[in-house]
Every structure is written in structure tokens, then in C-alpha cells.
C-alpha positions in Angstrom: -2.1 5.4 36.2 -0.5 2.0 35.6 2.4 1.6 33.5 0.0 -0.4 31.1 -2.4 2.1 30.9 0.1 4.8 30.4 1.6 2.8 27.5 -1.6 2.3 26.0 -2.4 6.2 26.0 0.9 6.8 24.6 0.2 4.3 21.7 -3.0 6.1 21.0 -1.7 9.4 21.0 1.3 8.4 18.6 -1.4 7.0 16.1 -3.4 10.2 16.5 -0.5 12.4 15.9 0.3 10.4 12.9 -2.8 10.4 11.3 -3.3 14.1 11.8 0.0 14.7 9.8 -1.2 12.3 7.2 -4.6 13.8 6.9 -2.9 17.3 6.5 -0.2 16.2 4.0 -1.1 12.9 2.3 -5.0 12.7 1.4 -4.2 14.5 -2.1 -1.7 11.8 -2.9 -4.0 9.0 -2.0 -6.7 10.5 -4.1 -4.4 10.6 -7.1 -3.3 7.0 -6.5 -6.8 6.1 -6.6 -7.4 7.9 -9.9 -4.3 6.3 -11.5 -5.5 2.8 -10.5 -8.9 3.7 -11.9 -7.3 4.4 -15.2 -5.1 1.2 -15.1 -7.0 -1.8 -13.5 -10.2 -1.7 -15.4 -8.4 -1.8 -18.9 -6.3 -5.0 -18.0 -3.4 -3.4 -15.9 -2.2 -5.1 -12.9 -1.2 -4.1 -9.4 1.7 -6.0 -7.5 2.5 -5.5 -4.1 5.1 -6.5 -1.5 6.6 -6.2 1.9 8.2 -8.1 4.7 6.5 -9.3 8.0 3.5 -7.4 9.0 4.1 -5.3 5.9 3.6 -8.3 3.7 0.5 -9.0 5.4 -0.7 -5.3 4.5 0.3 -5.9 1.0 -1.9 -9.2 0.9 -4.8 -7.1 2.5 -4.6 -4.7 -0.4 -4.6 -7.2 -3.2 -7.5 -9.2 -1.5 -9.5 -6.0 -1.4 -8.9 -5.6 -5.2 -9.5 -9.1 -6.3 -12.5 -9.5 -4.0 -14.1 -6.2 -2.9 -13.7 -3.2 -0.6 -17.3 -2.2 0.1 -19.8 -2.5 -2.8 -20.0 -5.3 -5.3 -17.9 -4.7 -8.4 -15.6 -6.5 -10.9 -12.6 -8.4 -9.8 -9.2 -6.8 -10.7 -5.8 -8.2 -11.2 -3.5 -7.9 -8.1 -0.8 -10.1 -6.7 0.8 -10.0 -3.5 4.3 -11.3 -4.3 5.1 -13.3 -0.9 2.1 -15.3 -1.1 3.4 -17.7 -3.6 5.5 -19.9 -1.1 7.0 -22.2 -3.7 8.4 -19.2 -5.8 9.4 -17.4 -2.5 11.2 -20.3 -1.2 12.9 -21.1 -4.7 14.0 -17.6 -5.4 15.3 -17.3 -2.0 17.2 -20.7 -2.1 18.6 -20.4 -5.6 19.1 -16.4 -5.7 19.0 -15.0 -2.2 16.7 -13.2 -0.1 17.4 -9.8 -1.9 16.1 -11.0 -5.2 12.8 -12.4 -3.7 10.7 -9.8 -5.3 12.7 -8.3 -8.2 12.6 -11.6 -9.9 8.8 -11.8 -9.5 8.4 -8.2 -10.6 10.5 -9.2 -13.7 8.1 -12.1 -14.2 4.8 -10.6 -13.6 5.2 -6.8 -14.2 4.2 -5.1 -17.5 4.8 -1.5 -18.5 1.9 0.5 -17.1 1.4 -1.8 -14.1 1.6 -0.5 -10.5 4.0 -1.8 -8.0 3.2 -1.0 -4.4 6.0 -1.6 -1.8 5.5 -1.3 2.2 8.3 -1.0 4.5 8.2 0.6 7.8 12.1 1.4 7.7 12.5 1.9 3.8 15.5 0.0 4.0 14.9 -3.6 3.0 17.2 -4.7 0.2 14.5 -7.0 -1.4 12.3 -4.0 -1.8 14.8 -1.7 -3.1 15.6 -4.5 -5.6 12.0 -4.6 -6.6 11.7 -0.9 -6.9 14.8 -0.6 -9.3 13.4 -3.7 -11.4 10.0 -2.2 -11.6 11.0 1.1 -12.7 13.4 -0.4 -15.2 10.3 -2.5 -16.6 8.1 0.4 -17.0 5.9 -0.1 -14.0 4.8 2.8 -11.7 6.4 2.4 -8.4 4.7 3.6 -5.1 6.1 3.3 -1.6 4.5 3.4 1.8 7.4 3.8 4.5 8.1 5.3 7.8 9.8 8.7 8.1 11.9 10.3 5.4 14.7 10.1 4.5 14.9 6.5 3.5 16.2 4.7 0.4 13.0 3.2 -0.6 11.1 6.6 -0.7 14.0 7.7 -3.0 13.7 4.7 -5.2 10.0 4.8 -5.8 8.3 7.0 -8.3 6.1 8.3 -5.4 6.1 7.6 -1.6 3.8 8.1 1.3 6.0 8.4 4.4 4.5 8.3 7.7 6.1 10.7 10.3 6.6 8.6 13.5 9.1 6.8 15.5 6.9 3.9 16.3 6.9 0.8 13.9 3.6 0.0 15.2 2.1 3.4 14.4 3.8 3.2 11.0 1.9 0.0 10.2 -1.4 1.0 11.5 -1.3 4.4 9.5 -0.4 2.1 6.5 -3.6 0.2 6.8 -5.5 3.3 7.0 -4.0 4.5 3.9 -4.6 1.4 2.1 -8.2 1.5 3.0 -8.5 5.0 1.8 -6.8 3.9 -1.5 -9.5 1.4 -2.2 -12.0 3.9 -1.4 -10.6 6.3 -3.8 -10.3 3.6 -6.4 -13.8 2.5 -5.9 -15.1 6.0 -6.4 -12.8 7.1 -9.4 -13.9 3.8 -11.0 -17.6 4.3 -10.5 -18.1 1.3 -8.1 -18.6 3.2 -4.7 -22.0 2.1 -3.4 -22.8 5.6 -2.1 -20.6 8.1 -3.7 -21.5 11.7 -2.6 -21.9 14.5 -5.1 -18.9 16.4 -5.9 -20.4 19.5 -4.3 -21.3 18.0 -0.9 -19.7 19.7 1.9 -19.4 16.7 4.1 -18.4 13.1 3.6 -20.1 10.7 5.7 -18.2 8.1 7.8 -18.5 4.6 6.0 -17.8 1.5 7.9 -16.4 -1.6 6.3 -17.6 -5.0 7.8 -14.8 -7.5 8.7 
């Protein structure tokens, strides 16, 4: 086996192990988050999301699924990726420093009862910790998606979904699965899922989302 193929197998095994742990320990949390969003967004609440680097891209992926759609046709819901407003990001970074990048936007856009989702592979980014503190002080519900516990962001949030793996890439890949499951849980709880199975069904069919 070549080194390239061996590393590919290791990568796949890392993801498989992380998803097995996630499936055994975190699906209930995702379902509860979906129920919570279904009680908040349809009545005018808002979701704010933030991350850095690849986690910023995943935050924007989540908000796009809510403003647009995940699978079935449904109303648009208010969701903002805080890194996506480049003028605000560069102004805040220039005038207040990178650590204030998200806290100031949370203070501007967040309202009591809104949801703030913060994604970080390390759980140690100062700008996300500042956002969590500002969000909780303002009455937002703060959820974190991070790598392994313990980490400061998991402690700073109201609730945290932590992926147990040493691989940054695997954490990000598992976060993407979690985001899709969250969207599916929200759509189902809000009555928008195109093919929601009856509650007594023994098996849930695999549903594929087109790009």
C-alpha cells in the first residue's frame, strides 16, 4: 500500500470513528436543537452564526440552508453569517481588533431569544469566546460546535456539540454532517420536511440532498 493510499484509509477511518461516536452520543442534542429552532425562527426569531476559516464557510453553509432551503420548499427564515459582511468585518477588525469581530455584530443583530451558533475546531478562538459572552449577556441561546472537550468555547456556550477526534479535518467534516442533520431536524419539526416518516416508523430512509 502506498503512503497516499494509507493516509486516505486513515482519514476515512478517522471520520468513521468520529461519526460513530457522534451517532451514539449527539443525535439527541441535534434533535433538540432542531425543535428549539422550530419554535424560534417561524415566529420571527433569528439565527446568527460565526466561525473562522473553514468553520466560517460552514457557518455560511448553515445560514444559506435556512434563508434558502435544505430539501423541500418552505418559507425563508432569518439567518446571518457574521463573517460575510466584509465592510463590517474589516471596519471592526481595524477599529476594535480581531477579538471584537463577532461580539460587536452579536450586540448589533442579536435579540433575546435568538440563537447564536459558533463553530470552532479548537474551541479557543478569542473572537468566538467574545461572541459567546456577548450573546449570553444579551439573552441569546448560544450553541457551540467544537473539537474535543475540554475547551473554553464549550464551557462558554449554553450547550456544545464536541467531536472527539484529534484531526482538524475530521472535526470539520463531522460538523458538516451535524449541520445537515440540524437542518433536517428543523424542517421536520417545523412541518416542512417533504417526506417526514410517521413517528412509529421503525426505519428512517436515507435522503440525499442535491448540490
